[in-house]
C-alpha positions in Angstrom: 0.0 -0.1 -0.1 0.9 3.6 -0.5 -0.3 6.1 2.0 -0.8 9.8 1.2 -1.6 12.7 3.5 -2.9 16.0 2.1 -1.6 14.6 -1.6 2.0 13.7 -0.1 3.3 10.2 0.0 4.2 9.3 3.6 4.2 5.6 3.6 5.0 2.8 1.2 4.9 -0.7 2.0 5.6 -3.9 -0.1 5.7 -1.8 -3.2 8.8 -1.0 -5.6 10.5 2.3 -5.5 9.5 4.9 -8.3 6.1 5.9 -9.6 3.2 3.7 -9.1 0.5 3.0 -11.8 -2.5 1.0 -11.5 -0.6 -2.0 -13.0 2.2 -1.7 -10.3 2.1 -5.2 -8.6 3.2 -5.4 -4.8 6.5 -6.9 -4.3 5.6 -9.9 -2.4 2.5 -11.9 -1.7 1.2 -11.6 1.8 -0.6 -14.6 3.5 -1.5 -16.4 6.6 -1.1 -14.6 10.0 0.6 -11.6 7.9 -2.6 -10.8 6.3 -4.1 -9.6 9.8 -0.9 -8.4 11.4 -0.8 -4.7 12.3 1.7 -2.5 11.2 2.3 0.6 13.4 3.8 3.7 12.0 4.5 7.1 13.5 4.4 10.2 11.4 5.2 13.7 12.2 2.1 15.8 13.3 3.6 18.7 10.7 1.8 16.6 8.0 -1.4 17.7 9.2 -2.8 21.1 8.7 -5.5 23.3 10.5 -8.8 22.3 9.3 -9.8 19.4 6.9 -7.1 16.8 6.2 -7.1 14.2 3.4 -5.8 10.6 3.9 -5.7 8.5 0.8 -4.4 5.0 0.4 -3.9 2.8 -2.6 -3.5 -0.8 -2.3 -1.9 -3.2 -5.0 -2.1 -6.9 -5.3 1.0 -9.3 -5.8 -0.7 -10.9 -8.9 -3.3 -9.4 -11.4 -5.6 -12.5 -11.0 -5.7 -12.6 -7.2 -9.2 -12.6 -6.0 -9.0 -11.0 -2.6 -7.9 -7.9 -1.0 -8.4 -6.1 2.3 -7.1 -3.0 4.1 -7.8 -1.5 7.5 -6.4 1.8 8.7 -6.6 3.5 12.3 -5.4 7.1 12.8 -4.7 8.1 16.4 -3.2 11.5 17.3 -0.9 11.8 20.3 
């Protein structure tokens, strides 16, 4: 997945470097217990601005013929 905050890419996981396109495949397949494992990441508060903010995520499969995908996100300020 690639995560963007206010249009800026802030996190990339299991994706190659360089520009992403709709046909970009994930680097490796994720299966078993890894499919439901949480990845905790801290990002600087400076990414956020006063007022409305936009968080966008693009999820890429490892295979163009994969029949399943899931994604879950929680944002916590501290």
